[in-house]
C-alpha positions in Angstrom: -13.1 -16.1 -39.9 -13.3 -11.9 -40.0 -14.4 -9.3 -37.7 -17.7 -7.7 -39.4 -18.4 -5.1 -37.0 -17.7 -3.4 -33.8 -21.3 -2.3 -32.0 -19.7 0.2 -29.1 -22.3 0.6 -25.9 -21.6 3.5 -23.9 -23.6 3.1 -20.6 -24.4 5.6 -17.5 -26.0 5.5 -14.8 -26.1 8.5 -11.8 -25.5 7.5 -8.3 -28.2 8.2 -5.6 -25.1 9.3 -3.3 -21.9 10.8 -5.3 -18.6 10.0 -3.3 -15.0 11.4 -4.0 -11.9 10.4 -4.6 -8.6 12.8 -4.2 -9.4 13.8 -7.7 -12.6 14.7 -7.7 -15.9 14.1 -7.3 -18.0 10.9 -8.7 -21.6 11.3 -9.3 -22.4 8.7 -12.2 -21.2 5.3 -12.9 -20.2 5.0 -16.7 -18.3 2.4 -19.3 -17.3 2.0 -22.5 -18.1 -1.5 -23.9 -17.8 -3.1 -27.3 -18.6 -6.2 -28.7 -17.1 -7.0 -32.0 -18.8 -9.7 -34.1 -17.5 -11.9 -37.1 -19.0 -13.7 -39.8 -19.3 -16.9 -38.0 -21.4 -15.7 -35.6 -18.9 -15.6 -32.6 -18.8 -12.2 -30.7 -16.5 -10.8 -28.2 -16.7 -8.0 -25.1 -14.2 -5.6 -24.6 -13.9 -2.6 -21.9 -12.0 1.2 -22.7 -11.7 1.8 -19.1 -13.5 5.5 -18.6 -10.3 6.5 -16.0 -11.0 8.4 -13.4 -13.4 10.9 -14.4 -13.3 10.8 -17.5 -16.6 10.7 -20.4 -16.9 7.5 -21.5 -17.7 8.7 -25.2 -14.0 9.9 -25.7 -13.0 6.4 -25.7 -15.9 5.4 -27.9 -15.0 7.7 -30.6 -12.1 6.4 -31.0 -13.0 3.0 -31.6 -15.8 4.6 -34.5 -13.7 7.0 -35.8 -10.0 5.8 -35.7 -10.1 2.2 -34.8 -13.0 0.6 -36.7 -11.5 1.2 -40.0 -8.0 -0.8 -38.9 -9.9 -3.9 -38.0 -12.9 -4.5 -40.0 -12.9 -7.5 -42.3 -9.6 -8.7 -40.4 -8.8 -12.2 -39.0 -10.2 -12.0 -34.7 -7.6 -14.9 -34.7 -4.6 -12.3 -35.4 -4.3 -10.4 -32.2 -0.9 -9.5 -32.0 -1.0 -8.1 -35.5 -3.9 -6.2 -35.2 -2.7 -5.1 -31.2 0.5 -3.7 -33.7 -1.3 -2.6 -36.3 -3.8 -0.4 -34.4 -1.2 1.1 -31.8 1.3 2.0 -34.5 -1.5 3.9 -36.7 -2.5 6.2 -34.0 1.0 6.6 -32.7 1.1 10.0 -33.9 -1.9 11.0 -32.1 -1.9 8.2 -29.7 0.1 6.0 -27.4 -1.6 7.3 -23.9 -4.9 7.6 -22.6 -8.1 7.4 -24.3 -6.5 6.3 -27.6 -4.9 3.3 -25.6 -8.4 2.4 -23.9 -9.9 2.2 -27.1 -6.8 -0.5 -28.4 -7.5 -1.9 -24.9 -11.7 -2.4 -25.4 -11.0 -4.4 -28.9 -7.8 -6.5 -28.2 -9.9 -7.7 -25.2 -12.5 -8.3 -26.9 -10.7 -10.5 -29.8 -9.2 -13.0 -27.0 -13.2 -13.5 -26.3 -13.5 -14.3 -29.2 -10.4 -16.6 -30.0 -11.6 -18.6 -26.6 -15.1 -19.4 -27.6 -13.3 -19.8 -30.9 -11.4 -22.7 -29.2 -13.7 -24.0 -26.5 -11.0 -22.3 -23.7 -10.5 -19.8 -21.2 -8.5 -17.1 -21.7 -5.9 -17.8 -19.2 -5.7 -21.1 -21.1 -5.0 -19.4 -24.5 -2.0 -17.4 -22.2 -0.3 -20.7 -20.9 -2.4 -22.1 -18.2 -3.3 -21.1 -14.8 -1.0 -20.8 -12.3 -4.2 -20.6 -9.8 -7.9 -21.1 -10.1 -8.5 -18.9 -7.9 -7.5 -15.6 -5.9 -7.8 -13.6 -2.6 -9.3 -10.2 -3.0 -9.0 -7.2 -1.8 -11.9 -4.4 -0.7 -11.4 -1.2 -2.4 -13.5 1.1 -0.7 -13.4 4.1 1.8 -14.1 7.3 -0.5 -15.8 10.2 0.7 -19.4 11.2 0.7 -18.4 15.2 2.3 -14.8 15.0 2.3 -12.7 15.7 5.0 -13.5 15.0 9.0 -14.9 11.5 8.3 -12.7 8.7 9.9 -15.2 7.3 12.1 -17.7 6.5 9.5 -14.4 4.7 7.4 -13.6 2.9 10.7 -17.3 1.1 10.8 -16.6 0.5 7.0 -13.4 -1.5 7.4 -15.3 -3.3 10.3 -18.3 -3.7 7.5 -15.4 -5.2 4.9 -14.0 -8.0 7.3 -17.8 -9.3 8.4 -18.5 -9.6 4.6 -15.0 -11.6 4.3 -12.3 -9.5 2.9 -9.1 -9.3 5.1 -7.4 -7.4 2.6 -8.2 -3.8 2.1 -7.2 -0.8 0.4 -8.4 3.0 1.6 -8.6 5.7 -0.2 -6.3 8.6 1.1 -5.3 11.9 -0.4 -7.5 14.4 1.1 -5.1 16.2 3.4 -2.2 14.4 5.3 -3.4 15.2 8.8 -7.1 14.1 7.1 -5.6 11.0 5.9 -3.3 10.4 9.6 -6.7 10.4 11.2 -8.7 8.4 9.2 -5.5 5.7 9.2 -5.4 5.9 13.0 -9.3 5.4 13.5 -9.3 2.2 11.3 -6.2 0.9 13.2 -7.8 1.3 16.2 -10.9 -0.9 14.8 -9.3 -3.3 13.3 -6.7 -4.2 16.0 -6.3 -7.7 16.6 -7.9 -8.8 13.3 -5.9 -10.4 10.7 -6.6 -7.8 7.8 -4.0 -6.1 5.6 -4.3 -3.0 4.6 -3.1 -1.2 1.3 -3.4 3.0 0.7 -4.1 4.7 -2.4 -3.9 8.8 -2.7 -4.6 8.6 -6.5 -1.7 11.0 -6.8 -2.9 13.6 -4.6 0.2 14.9 -3.4 3.5 16.3 -4.2 6.8 14.7 -2.7 7.1 16.3 0.2 3.5 15.3 1.1 3.6 11.5 0.0 6.8 11.3 1.8 5.3 13.0 5.2 2.1 10.7 4.7 4.4 7.5 4.1 6.8 7.7 7.0 3.6 8.5 9.3 2.0 5.3 8.2 5.5 3.6 8.1 4.4 0.9 10.9 1.3 -0.1 10.0 2.8 -2.7 7.2 1.2 -2.0 4.3 1.2 -4.0 1.7 1.9 -1.4 -0.5 1.3 2.4 -0.8 -0.5 3.3 -4.5 0.2 6.2 -6.8 2.1 8.7 -4.2 2.7 11.2 -6.7 1.8 12.2 -10.3 2.4 9.5 -12.8 4.6 11.3 -15.2 6.7 12.2 -11.8 8.8 9.0 -12.5 11.7 10.5 -10.3 9.5 10.9 -7.9 8.4 7.6 -8.0 12.1 6.4 -7.2 12.1 8.9 -4.4 9.4 7.5 -2.8 10.9 3.9 -3.1 14.4 5.2 -1.7 12.8 7.2 1.3 9.9 4.7 2.5 9.7 1.3 4.3 6.6 0.1 1.9 6.9 -1.2 -1.1 5.8 1.7 -4.0 2.6 0.6 -6.7 1.6 2.6 -9.7 0.5 2.3 -12.9 -3.1 2.2 -13.5 -2.7 5.7 -15.7 0.6 3.9 -17.9 -0.2 2.9 -20.9 1.4 -0.1 -23.0 5.2 -1.8 -22.8 6.7 1.2 -24.0 5.1 3.5 -21.0 5.8 0.3 -18.8 9.5 0.1 -20.0 10.5 3.6 -18.6 8.7 3.0 -14.8 10.4 -0.2 -14.6 13.8 0.6 -16.5 14.3 3.8 -13.6 13.7 1.4 -10.8 10.2 3.4 -9.8 7.8 0.8 -8.4 7.4 -2.1 -6.2 4.2 -3.6 -8.0 3.4 -2.6 -11.1 -0.8 -2.3 -11.5 -1.8 -2.1 -15.5 -5.9 -1.7 -16.0 -6.5 -4.5 -18.8 -8.7 -1.3 -19.8 -6.2 0.8 -20.5 -3.2 -0.3 -20.7 -3.7 -1.7 -24.3 -5.7 -4.7 -23.6 -4.8 -8.3 -22.8 -2.0 -8.4 -25.2 -0.3 -5.4 -23.6 -0.6 -7.1 -20.6 1.3 -10.0 -21.7 3.7 -7.5 -22.7 3.7 -5.4 -19.6 4.0 -8.9 -17.5 6.9 -9.9 -18.9 8.9 -6.8 -18.9 8.0 -6.7 -15.2 9.2 -10.5 -15.0 12.4 -9.2 -16.1 13.1 -6.6 -13.7 11.7 -8.8 -10.7 8.8 -6.4 -10.4 5.1 -8.2 -9.3 2.4 -7.3 -11.4 -1.3 -6.7 -9.5 -3.9 -5.6 -12.2 -5.9 -2.2 -11.0 -9.4 -3.0 -11.2 -12.1 -0.6 -11.6 -14.2 -1.1 -14.6 -17.5 -3.7 -15.4 -18.4 -7.3 -14.8 -16.1 -7.1 -18.5 -12.8 -5.7 -17.2 -13.4 -7.5 -14.0 -13.4 -10.6 -15.9 -10.6 -10.2 -18.4 -8.5 -9.2 -15.0 -9.5 -12.6 -13.8 -8.0 -14.5 -16.5 -4.8 -12.8 -16.8 -4.4 -13.0 -12.9 -4.8 -16.6 -13.3 -1.9 -16.7 -16.3 0.6 -14.3 -14.5 3.4 -16.0 -12.7 4.7 -14.6 -9.3 7.8 -12.7 -9.7 9.9 -14.1 -6.9 9.4 -18.1 -6.9 9.4 -19.5 -3.3 7.5 -22.0 -1.6 5.4 -19.6 -0.3 5.7 -16.5 -2.6 3.7 -13.3 -2.7 0.1 -13.9 -5.1 -1.3 -11.5 -7.0 -4.9 -10.2 -5.7 -8.1 -9.5 -6.9 -9.0 -5.4 -6.7 -13.0 -5.7 -5.6 -14.5 -2.3 -5.6 -17.1 -2.3 -3.1 -18.5 0.6 -4.0 -22.0 0.9 -5.8 -21.4 0.5 -9.3 -24.7 -1.2 -11.8 -22.6 -2.5 -14.9 -21.0 -5.5 -12.2 -23.9 -6.9 -10.9 -26.5 -6.6 -13.6 -24.8 -6.8 -16.2 -23.6 -10.5 -16.2 -25.5 -13.6 -15.7 -23.4 -14.4 -13.1 -21.1 -11.9 -11.0 -18.0 -12.2 -9.0 -18.9 -13.8 -5.8 -16.9 -13.8 -2.8 -16.4 -17.8 -1.2 -14.6 -18.7 1.7 -12.4 -15.2 1.2 -11.7 -16.1 -2.6 -12.8 -15.5 -6.0 -13.1 -18.5 -8.5 -11.7 -17.8 -11.7 -14.2 -19.1 -14.5 -13.0 -21.7 -16.8 -16.2 -21.1 -19.2 -14.5 -20.0 -22.7 -13.5 -16.9 -23.0 -13.9 -14.6 -20.8 -16.5 -16.4 -19.3 -19.3 -14.0 -18.8 -22.8 -13.5 -20.5 -24.4 -10.1 -21.0 -27.8 -9.4 -20.3 -29.3 -7.4 -23.0 -31.5 -5.6 -21.0 -29.2 -4.2 -19.1 -27.6 -2.3 -22.4 -30.4 -1.1 -23.1 -31.5 0.0 -19.7 -28.1 2.0 -19.1 -27.6 2.8 -22.9 -26.6 6.7 -22.9 
């Protein structure tokens, strides 16, 4: 079997109501999807995550101009060989960002092809499922004005709970005083309900502000504090771990085993959060998970992409071992972004659904998704 081509699909959809996270305003949803085709009629889907406010055309150009020539004609089952070929031959201008996101998309598609070729879900190729369902957490609490939205965000927490979510990640990073007011309002709204919270400032603060916020929220029993400082500030992460009581999470803006090697060796994080559409794909996820396991660090992938990235993340989560074995070990959870995103609900035949507080992990071959080509046409940039 040989790879014959890579079709690149850049999708865009303007938002009726823009929203903000700490780094800026999101005015459209976008995605860079790839379809890797073979001479045996099997094709696979992958996604290069458009991180933050990244234009999706950047990764698309990388895939088209730099990566396509490295993989066309190769055996798609040689996923590890091709990962290293793509990484090494782009190392001088890659290693991070959109180049590795492009590698991620192709690698993800190769695993989808392998699963379809063998008639097995990707998690079986990764060594089997430690779990067949996963608890999702609701990501949301974005701003539509900026500051002063505590009461609206408290009402949002109740809506997530009524929809079946008992874990929620609150987006902060809009000013420490405003963040504290938001958390106080949410805390009052959910008092007495079995709800766990995480916070994510998307590296909106320096060390002093990040510490101030963490200390102010010490009594909230947070499951984690995500991206408290800039991803380059590894010693800042180390300081957060040393001076704050809640677990520190990070890594959505880190790439490959080489980047995570530095985070883990420094003792910077309690929870590693590679994004499979950005870190180097499923192959890189395997590398990172092995490193994290050796360091006793939990792995909980970041998921903010389309239905393709969601599907890959579910397969990966199924195959993740727990970091600390016990009868009641902490299990990985699935990020379930609740904001408007047509490339989740409309793109695949069977989008994710919450049932009794859990999401079932598909056992269909490959990533387990069937892409609606009419949606590709509708949103093609």
